N, C-alpha and C positions, 0 to 999 in steps of 0.2 A: 338066644337073646330074648328077654322078657318083652311082652307086647307093649308095655309102657315105654320102654327104651326105644323100640322101633318107632312108635308114634311120636316120641319127642324128637328123634332124629329127622323124621319125615317133616314134622312141623317146622323145625329149624331150617331145613333145606328149602321148604316152600317159602318161608319168610325171607331168607337170603336171596332167593331167586326173584321174588316180587320186589324186593328193595332194589336190586340191580336193574330190573326192568323199569321201575318208576324213575330212578335216578338217571338212567341212560335214555329215557324216552326223548326222541327228537321233537322239535317244534313241528306243529301241524304243517305239512307242505302240500302244495298242489302243483300240477304240471302247468308250466307257462311256455309260450313260444312266440317267436316273431319271425315273419317272413320278410326279408329285406334284400338289399342288393349292394354288392361291393364292386368297385372298379379296380381291376388288377392290371398292373403294368407288365405285359408279357413281351417276348421277343416278336410276337406277331401284332403288337400294338395294344393299346388299352382295351380291356375286355370287361363287359358288365356280366356279373355272375349272380344269379339268384341264390340266396342262402337262407335256409330255415334253421333256427337255433332253438333247441328244446332243453329244458331242465326243470327240476322241481324246486320251488321256492316256498319258504314259510310265508304265510300272510301276516303273522304276528309273532313277535318274540319279545322277551323281557330284555330291557336294556342291559348291556354287559354280558349277555349270554352269547357264546360263540355259536354261530351257524356253521355246521360242519361241512367238510368237503362233500360234493355229490357229483354224480355223473352228468356230463353234458353231451348232447348229440347234435350234430350238424349235418344237414343235407345240402350239398353244393351242386348246382346245375351248371355244367359247362356248356356254353351255347354251341349250337350245331356248326356254325362257321369256324369256330376255334377247333372243334373236334376234327372236322375235315382237314384243316390245315396241319394239325398235329400228326394226323394219320398219314396224309398224302404227301406233305412237304417235308416233314421232319422224321417220318418213319417211326413214330411212337405207336406202339401197339398196346401198351398198358401204362397206367400211372399209379403211383403211390406217393406218400409224403407225409408232411407234418406242418403244423402252424406254430410259429414262435412269435415272441413279442406281442402276445395277445392277452388283453385284459378287458374284463367287463367292468361296469361301474355300479356301485351301490351308493346312491347319493353322490357325494363328491369323491368317494374313495375308489381308486382303481384296484381291482382284485384279479390276480392271474387265472387264466385257464391253462392248466398244465397237461402235458403229455397228450396233446391233440394230434392224433394219428389218423391217417387215411390208408386203409389196407389196399393192396394191389387190386386194381380194377381194370378190366380189359376195355380198351377203346372200342366203341361200337362201330359197325360197318357203315352206319348212317344215323343221323339224328343227334340230339343232345346227349350228353353223358352225365350220369348221376354219381357223385362221389359221396360216400357216407363216412363222416369223421366222428370219432369218439374221444373224449378226454375227461378231465376232472375240473369242475368249477371249485376253486379253492374257497375255504371258509373265511368268515369275517366276523367281527364283533361290532355291534352298533352301540356306541357308548352313551348316546343321548336319546331321550324319547323323541318321537316324531315319525313322520312318514318319509320313507326313502324310495326313490324311483330307481329301478334296476334296469340298466341299459346294455345293449349288445356292444361288443368291441367297436371302437371307432376305426381301428386299423390293425393289421397284423402282417407278418411275413409268411409267405407260402413257400415251403421247401419241397419242390416237386421232383420226383425221380421217374425215369423211364422203366421199361420192362426189364432192363439189366441192372437196375438199381443206381444208375448214373443220373446226375442232375440234368434236367431238361435245359435247353438253351434259355438263358436269362434267369435261371433259378439260382438262388432264391429271389423272389420278386415281391414287391409290396402290394398290398390290397388296402383300400380305404372305403369306408362307408360312402355310398353314392350320395350326391347332393339330394336332399329331400327324402331320402329313404327312411322308412320307419326304424326305430331302434329300441323302443320300450318293450321290455320283457314283462314287467309287472311292478308291483309296489309291495313294500314291507313296512308294517307299522311296529315301531319299537315302543313298548309300554314301560311305565315306571316300575 
């Protein structure tokens, strides 16, 4: 194959690749998080759980541009008193589960958090228990220019399973943002 043909093929491939990269480039995103608290109605009574929610958000997007799905991570701290009761009274040695009916807000729009799963985690012999959840923050489109506040979910349903994969007593149970708990993850500006 002549050198000119090889060069032309290479140049065409490079142009095609750069076009794809430019067209598919996501909006500039930065990590945001909020440490907050939820009140959950369990068989052992209402329990306050500290939750940290982390995800990447763009700071600025052009109106009408879809902000794509992106990973969301949550760290839930189950208080020591509840851990002891689960272990000693209910015989639970491990927890796993998922969250459903969970939506975060962008301005006034509620956007789902999907496939929020908590892998099997052993109940510790003492102290609090940390559960690490992962899911997907679904995408959205901002149709009008302006500044939009992004907030953590107001409520969700926790579907908890024991070491055998069976629902724990009172599961599924509701959790709601505690009164006065922080909820702002960040802001996004939609430009013209």
